[in-house]
C-alpha positions as semicolon CSV with decimal commas, in nm:
position;residue;x (nm);y (nm);z (nm)
1;M;14,560;15,037;-6,436
2;M;14,437;14,705;-6,309
3;G;14,492;14,464;-6,027
4;H;14,527;14,584;-5,671
5;D;14,503;14,947;-5,786
6;V;14,130;14,879;-5,811
7;I;14,098;14,820;-5,436
8;V;13,954;15,091;-5,212
9;K;14,215;15,192;-4,954
10;A;13,959;15,215;-4,675
11;I;14,034;15,306;-4,315
12;K;13,881;15,077;-4,054
13;F;13,630;15,278;-3,856
14;D;13,522;15,187;-3,506
15;K;13,175;15,061;-3,589
16;G;13,156;14,760;-3,360
17;E;13,157;14,395;-3,449
18;L;13,095;14,444;-3,820
19;N;13,432;14,601;-3,893
20;S;13,649;14,428;-3,635
21;S;13,982;14,311;-3,776
22;E;13,858;13,953;-3,764
23;N;13,560;14,035;-3,986
24;T;13,707;14,291;-4,228
25;G;14,065;14,172;-4,258
26;K;14,138;14,017;-4,600
27;F;13,764;14,025;-4,682
28;R;13,725;14,150;-5,038
29;I;13,393;14,240;-5,195
30;M;13,346;14,307;-5,566
31;H;13,025;14,462;-5,698
32;V;12,931;14,393;-6,060
33;V;12,688;14,647;-6,203
34;N;12,557;14,687;-6,556
35;F;12,534;15,067;-6,521
36;F;12,708;15,250;-6,237
37;D;12,640;15,620;-6,184
38;P;12,725;15,748;-5,833
39;R;12,534;16,070;-5,899
40;L;12,205;15,882;-5,888
41;G;12,253;15,671;-5,577
42;Y;12,068;15,338;-5,570
43;T;12,176;15,023;-5,386
44;E;12,479;14,965;-5,609
45;F;12,624;15,298;-5,491
46;Y;12,527;15,318;-5,124
47;L;12,615;14,957;-5,040
48;P;12,981;14,953;-5,157
49;K;13,027;15,305;-5,019
50;K;12,913;15,197;-4,674
51;Q;13,116;14,874;-4,689
52;A;13,430;15,072;-4,776
53;E;13,363;15,302;-4,478
54;Y;13,347;14,993;-4,257
55;G;13,696;14,889;-4,366
56;F;13,623;14,617;-4,619
57;E;13,824;14,608;-4,940
58;V;13,574;14,698;-5,209
59;C;13,571;14,762;-5,581
60;V;13,302;14,807;-5,845
61;V;13,316;14,672;-6,201
62;S;13,074;14,816;-6,455
63;S;13,023;14,880;-6,823
64;D;13,136;15,215;-6,957
65;Y;12,783;15,302;-7,074
66;P;12,592;15,566;-6,873
67;L;12,241;15,496;-6,748
68;Y;12,125;15,814;-6,921
69;G;12,264;15,986;-7,227
70;N;12,527;15,868;-7,473
71;Q;12,855;15,994;-7,328
72;R;13,049;15,696;-7,194
73;W;13,248;15,684;-6,873
74;S;13,626;15,693;-6,901
75;Q;13,744;15,333;-6,941
76;G;13,973;15,187;-6,679
77;L;14,007;15,289;-6,316
78;N;13,799;15,581;-6,189
79;K;13,763;15,705;-5,833
80;L;13,428;15,867;-5,766
81;E;13,271;15,953;-5,430
82;G;13,547;15,760;-5,252
83;I;13,478;15,438;-5,444
84;D;13,713;15,275;-5,696
85;I;13,526;15,180;-6,011
86;F;13,665;14,993;-6,307
87;Y;13,467;15,072;-6,624
88;L;13,497;14,800;-6,889
89;R;13,477;14,871;-7,259
90;S;13,139;14,755;-7,389
91;A;13,031;14,651;-7,734
92;C;12,683;14,797;-7,744
93;R;12,363;14,860;-7,551
94;F;12,054;14,661;-7,649
95;R;11,712;14,696;-7,482
96;G;11,862;14,829;-7,161
97;N;12,139;14,568;-7,141
98;V;12,507;14,619;-7,207
99;L;12,698;14,357;-7,403
100;V;13,052;14,340;-7,267
101;F;13,265;14,174;-7,532
102;N;13,599;14,129;-7,351
103;P;13,568;13,874;-7,066
104;F;13,948;13,859;-7,037
105;S;13,948;14,209;-6,883
106;L;13,700;14,096;-6,618
107;R;13,899;13,779;-6,552
108;K;14,221;13,978;-6,494
109;I;14,050;14,218;-6,253
110;I;13,898;13,925;-6,063
111;R;14,228;13,737;-6,042
112;D;14,421;14,045;-5,927
113;F;14,159;14,158;-5,677
114;S;14,088;13,801;-5,556
115;P;13,739;13,866;-5,413
116;D;13,583;13,650;-5,146
117;V;13,239;13,750;-5,274
118;I;13,108;13,901;-5,595
119;H;12,777;14,081;-5,555
120;C;12,595;14,091;-5,890
121;H;12,337;14,366;-5,916
122;D;12,091;14,207;-6,162
123;L;12,209;13,852;-6,219
124;L;12,043;13,845;-6,560
125;S;12,273;14,110;-6,707
126;P;12,549;13,995;-6,948
127;L;12,820;14,131;-6,716
128;S;12,685;13,925;-6,425
129;Q;12,671;13,618;-6,648
130;E;13,042;13,661;-6,720
131;A;13,112;13,672;-6,346
132;L;12,909;13,353;-6,300
133;L;13,098;13,174;-6,579
134;L;13,433;13,263;-6,420
135;K;13,325;13,150;-6,073
136;G;13,447;12,791;-6,102
137;S;13,800;12,881;-6,206
138;C;13,848;13,172;-5,963
139;G;13,698;13,029;-5,642
140;Y;13,476;13,313;-5,518
141;K;13,116;13,313;-5,399
142;V;12,843;13,484;-5,603
143;V;12,546;13,658;-5,446
144;G;12,299;13,896;-5,603
145;D;11,951;13,987;-5,712
146;L;11,753;13,921;-6,027
147;I;11,571;14,252;-6,056
148;T;11,418;14,493;-5,806
149;G;11,072;14,428;-5,947
150;I;10,931;14,163;-6,178
151;S;10,690;14,266;-6,451
152;P;10,430;14,018;-6,582
153;L;10,639;13,973;-6,898
154;A;10,958;13,907;-6,700
155;S;10,771;13,659;-6,479
156;L;10,648;13,473;-6,788
157;L;10,998;13,461;-6,938
158;L;11,156;13,339;-6,615
159;L;10,898;13,063;-6,579
160;S;10,919;12,968;-6,948
161;F;11,296;12,930;-6,932
162;K;11,308;12,792;-6,579
163;R;11,527;12,494;-6,670
164;F;11,778;12,720;-6,838
165;F;11,791;12,952;-6,535
166;D;11,822;12,654;-6,300
167;F;12,129;12,540;-6,488
168;S;12,296;12,866;-6,593
169;L;12,206;13,092;-6,301
170;L;12,024;12,959;-5,997
171;G;12,252;12,658;-5,962
172;R;12,563;12,878;-5,965
173;V;12,444;13,149;-5,725
174;D;12,516;13,100;-5,356
175;S;12,258;13,350;-5,223
176;L;11,976;13,554;-5,375
177;F;11,847;13,886;-5,242
178;A;11,487;14,003;-5,254
179;C;11,416;14,368;-5,178
180;N;11,050;14,295;-5,097
181;K;10,831;14,009;-4,981
182;A;10,659;13,966;-5,319
183;L;10,992;13,900;-5,492
184;E;11,096;13,664;-5,212
185;K;10,772;13,467;-5,260
186;F;10,819;13,456;-5,639
187;L;11,173;13,319;-5,611
188;I;11,074;13,047;-5,366
189;E;10,730;12,943;-5,492
190;A;10,746;13,012;-5,866
191;L;11,113;12,945;-5,943
192;G;11,161;12,682;-5,673
193;V;11,467;12,840;-5,514
194;S;11,552;12,694;-5,174
195;P;11,430;12,926;-4,893
196;S;11,775;12,898;-4,734
197;K;11,919;13,069;-5,043
198;V;11,677;13,364;-5,048
199;H;11,725;13,663;-4,818
200;F;11,478;13,950;-4,783
201;I;11,678;14,272;-4,747
202;P;11,486;14,595;-4,820
203;L;11,608;14,905;-4,996
204;G;11,721;15,188;-4,770
205;A;11,809;15,554;-4,731
206;E;12,118;15,736;-4,609
207;V;11,979;15,893;-4,292
208;E;12,257;16,151;-4,255
209;L;12,193;16,285;-4,604
210;F;11,814;16,248;-4,616
211;K;11,679;16,409;-4,299
212;P;11,433;16,684;-4,197
213;D;11,578;17,034;-4,229
214;K;11,356;17,339;-4,159
215;N;11,615;17,589;-4,280
216;Q;11,652;17,413;-4,613
217;R;11,274;17,401;-4,645
218;E;11,252;17,779;-4,653
219;K;11,549;17,822;-4,889
220;T;11,422;17,572;-5,145
221;R;11,069;17,711;-5,136
222;N;11,206;18,055;-5,210
223;L;11,413;17,911;-5,495
224;L;11,103;17,748;-5,645
225;G;10,887;18,057;-5,593
226;L;10,659;17,883;-5,343
227;L;10,481;18,062;-5,060
228;P;10,494;17,956;-4,692
229;E;10,122;17,871;-4,698
230;D;10,147;17,648;-5,008
231;V;10,094;17,275;-4,949
232;I;10,332;17,076;-5,167
233;A;10,312;16,718;-5,293
234;I;10,630;16,586;-5,454
235;H;10,709;16,303;-5,695
236;T;11,065;16,211;-5,797
237;G;11,218;15,956;-6,031
238;K;11,206;15,854;-6,394
239;F;10,923;15,992;-6,604
240;L;10,784;15,669;-6,746
241;P;10,430;15,548;-6,820
242;S;10,471;15,275;-6,555
243;K;10,513;15,549;-6,292
244;R;10,160;15,670;-6,381
245;I;10,241;16,039;-6,337
246;H;9,949;16,109;-6,570
247;D;9,717;15,964;-6,303
248;L;9,871;16,199;-6,047
249;L;9,797;16,499;-6,269
250;V;9,434;16,396;-6,321
251;A;9,390;16,326;-5,947
252;S;9,536;16,668;-5,861
253;K;9,283;16,870;-6,063
254;P;8,986;16,841;-5,817
255;V;9,226;16,907;-5,525
256;I;9,349;17,228;-5,693
257;E;8,989;17,334;-5,753
258;Q;8,919;17,310;-5,378
259;C;9,258;17,424;-5,248
260;K;9,427;17,690;-5,460
261;D;9,738;17,670;-5,240
262;F;9,805;17,308;-5,342
263;K;10,109;17,266;-5,566
264;L;10,266;16,962;-5,730
265;V;10,643;16,933;-5,782
266;L;10,771;16,674;-6,031
267;I;11,146;16,599;-6,036
268;G;11,297;16,374;-6,300
269;D;11,330;16,309;-6,669
270;G;11,223;16,057;-6,927
271;P;11,143;15,990;-7,293
272;P;11,034;16,300;-7,486
273;S;10,715;16,125;-7,595
274;Y;10,595;16,073;-7,238
275;K;10,708;16,418;-7,124
276;G;10,515;16,565;-7,414
277;R;10,209;16,367;-7,310
278;L;10,235;16,505;-6,956
279;G;10,273;16,863;-7,082
280;F;9,967;16,827;-7,305
281;L;9,767;16,681;-7,015
282;M;9,857;16,971;-6,783
283;K;9,731;17,221;-7,039
284;K;9,416;17,021;-7,103
285;L;9,340;17,006;-6,729
286;G;9,428;17,373;-6,684
287;I;9,667;17,308;-6,394
288;E;9,999;17,431;-6,541
289;G;10,017;17,709;-6,282
290;N;10,009;17,460;-5,996
291;V;10,263;17,210;-6,134
292;L;10,640;17,268;-6,121
293;T;10,869;17,042;-6,321
294;V;11,239;17,013;-6,235
295;K;11,491;16,807;-6,432
296;T;11,678;16,523;-6,263
297;V;11,903;16,655;-5,986
298;H;12,209;16,507;-5,816
299;R;12,114;16,275;-5,530
300;T;12,277;16,512;-5,277
301;E;12,032;16,786;-5,383
302;L;11,720;16,572;-5,349
303;P;11,686;16,626;-4,969
304;N;11,643;17,000;-5,033
305;F;11,335;16,936;-5,246
306;Y;11,189;16,677;-5,009
307;N;11,222;16,924;-4,724
308;A;11,036;17,186;-4,927
309;A;10,742;16,944;-4,965
310;D;10,466;16,834;-4,726
311;F;10,407;16,481;-4,854
312;A;10,511;16,255;-5,143
313;V;10,312;16,057;-5,399
314;W;10,403;15,758;-5,618
315;P;10,095;15,635;-5,807
316;G;10,279;15,371;-6,014
317;T;10,574;15,136;-5,979
318;F;10,780;15,168;-5,664
319;S;11,111;15,346;-5,626
320;I;11,393;15,383;-5,374
321;S;11,294;15,750;-5,372
322;I;10,997;15,657;-5,153
323;I;11,229;15,567;-4,866
324;E;11,439;15,878;-4,913
325;A;11,129;16,096;-4,890
326;M;11,028;15,910;-4,574
327;A;11,373;15,974;-4,428
328;C;11,308;16,346;-4,474
329;G;10,992;16,314;-4,265
330;L;10,732;16,302;-4,542
331;P;10,409;16,100;-4,534
332;I;10,371;15,890;-4,849
333;V;10,085;15,797;-5,080
334;I;10,170;15,491;-5,290
335;A;10,000;15,236;-5,513
336;K;9,898;14,927;-5,317
337;S;10,133;14,639;-5,396
338;N;10,301;14,340;-5,233
339;W;10,627;14,510;-5,332
340;T;10,569;14,803;-5,096
341;T;10,373;14,681;-4,791
342;H;10,674;14,724;-4,562
343;Y;10,693;15,095;-4,651
344;L;10,374;15,163;-4,449
345;E;10,453;14,948;-4,147
346;Y;10,436;15,243;-3,904
347;E;10,111;15,390;-4,043
348;N;10,313;15,665;-4,207
349;G;10,096;15,713;-4,515
350;Y;9,829;15,565;-4,741
351;S;9,804;15,313;-5,020
352;F;9,542;15,283;-5,290
353;K;9,461;15,051;-5,577
354;A;9,662;15,156;-5,882
355;K;9,460;15,343;-6,147
356;D;9,187;15,435;-5,895
357;I;9,215;15,808;-5,955
358;N;8,916;15,899;-5,736
359;V;9,066;15,735;-5,426
360;L;9,407;15,886;-5,503
361;S;9,248;16,230;-5,528
362;S;9,065;16,187;-5,196
363;L;9,385;16,081;-5,016
364;I;9,576;16,380;-5,153
365;L;9,295;16,612;-5,044
366;K;9,293;16,460;-4,694
367;L;9,665;16,527;-4,647
368;V;9,633;16,878;-4,789
369;Q;9,357;16,965;-4,542
370;E;9,502;16,802;-4,227
371;P;9,845;16,944;-4,128
372;T;9,841;16,767;-3,788
373;L;9,796;16,431;-3,961
374;R;10,080;16,514;-4,199
375;R;10,317;16,590;-3,913
376;K;10,223;16,272;-3,724
377;M;10,267;16,051;-4,031
378;G;10,591;16,228;-4,123
379;D;10,739;16,159;-3,778
380;M;10,648;15,791;-3,812
381;A;10,799;15,777;-4,160
382;R;11,132;15,905;-4,028
383;K;11,117;15,660;-3,737
384;L;11,061;15,364;-3,971
385;V;11,365;15,455;-4,179
386;E;11,583;15,505;-3,872
387;E;11,484;15,171;-3,723
388;K;11,456;14,944;-4,028
389;L;11,530;15,109;-4,363
390;N;11,867;15,281;-4,327
391;W;12,194;15,175;-4,488
392;E;12,371;15,118;-4,157
393;I;12,133;14,832;-4,071
394;I;12,100;14,706;-4,428
395;T;12,477;14,686;-4,480
396;N;12,502;14,465;-4,172
397;Q;12,242;14,231;-4,322
398;Y;12,423;14,203;-4,655
399;V;12,763;14,144;-4,494
400;D;12,615;13,874;-4,271
401;V;12,504;13,685;-4,585
402;Y;12,848;13,737;-4,745
403;R;13,018;13,600;-4,436
404;K;12,797;13,292;-4,423
405;A;12,868;13,223;-4,790
406;R;13,242;13,254;-4,734
407;N;13,232;13,038;-4,420
408;E;13,041;12,772;-4,611
409;Q;13,314;12,776;-4,874
410;S;13,579;12,740;-4,600
411;R;13,393;12,447;-4,445
412;K;13,370;12,271;-4,780
413;R;13,741;12,334;-4,843
414;M;13,831;12,193;-4,500
415;S;13,606;11,896;-4,563
416;R;13,782;11,825;-4,894
417;Q;14,123;11,860;-4,726
418;S;14,019;11,626;-4,444
419;R;13,894;11,370;-4,694
420;K;14,221;11,395;-4,883
421;I;14,419;11,335;-4,563
422;V;14,205;11,032;-4,485
423;E;14,249;10,897;-4,835
424;Q;14,627;10,950;-4,831
425;K;14,728;10,872;-4,474
426;L;14,443;10,724;-4,277
427;N;14,312;10,457;-4,510
428;W;14,333;10,083;-4,436
429;N;14,625;10,025;-4,674
430;T;14,849;10,263;-4,476
431;I;14,716;10,179;-4,130
432;S;14,716;9,797;-4,145
433;P;15,096;9,748;-4,194
434;A;15,166;9,978;-3,905
435;V;14,914;9,800;-3,683
436;F;15,033;9,450;-3,765
437;G;15,395;9,557;-3,734
438;S;15,329;9,686;-3,382
439;L;15,149;9,364;-3,288
440;S;15,438;9,154;-3,416
441;A;15,688;9,358;-3,218
442;F;15,473;9,316;-2,909
443;Q;15,458;8,937;-2,951
444;I;15,836;8,907;-2,999
445;S;15,912;9,117;-2,692
446;S;15,674;8,906;-2,490
């Protein structure tokens, strides 16, 4: 199935100006994603889901490779979580990228769906590059992001191949999104992208799913075998060396020695080599009895675990999970970075210099020992998400950029049409005979 079968048949909800008939009617948004797994959430799931709820016509195009594991998604049209997704057959996966070898499938979907805007999640992916190559012949606008975070190696590569990216990517993209101020600065100052093209839009949380729930707190604690008096720190996400979970384990040891009721809950999965390293470290530190490890859970189950905890810690690279924990009313402890400064805007937690295990340990101990402080910071964390970091607000920001891009396209089209009219009908060669003919008629009648 292809073509208009890919479109989400969304009902127009009464959500104010954003989804008025003028703004949603005939406005089609296509999301291009290298890996799309609705079970995990992320921007590429929540954004199209919210846009479909608002009444826009939305579809997602992705490779058939899963983000984790080897079992591919069913090729063709799939409807998951209320979103229509078209999974394209892919040739292979190499270093985290999927090589899609049949651009004709993408072209047909684009022509049938006729999007006003294509939102590319990671413009450097091969699938996004295909969408960029087809832009000229299909007449849509392309917006998107490079990557959520830029490693030193990626920065070096982008700068080294700047001319190539200027030609093949940056010159073709109508708007770029930065999910933090550091990325916004890099795009403008290092890559030379025009500030008018770059838009800072943060990551967000679904506030109706991720919210404080006292009843669920008790249920989940019972499920995990935790006592009411236990103080719980939680960490969720991929188990990778860049997340520095090993630092969290080392920092937790002196806290456990002073506070036997302190427990650490780790939720996620990762390479066996790193998981083995973490297991060995727990035994070496003698803290296995105070650390609970839970495999990756469905995004709808994550709020249960956040509600069972008292605060959350991310000692390494940042994650959207930070905002979801905040939405559940948890104070946060995160590595200090220009990528995450806006996460602490309401004094809802602490930051520390990455790899400084002593400071990390002292901050954990402070939150363990001060329940009043935890509650105050947790309330501010929830308030920050409600006011600035929720998908309702963020969707408005994205759609505003889409609309401006489409309007700019309409203005250029009208300008070309006006110029054509001038060239065909209002040029001197067509006007002068008419003018002189009128003058001659006037002279004769006089």
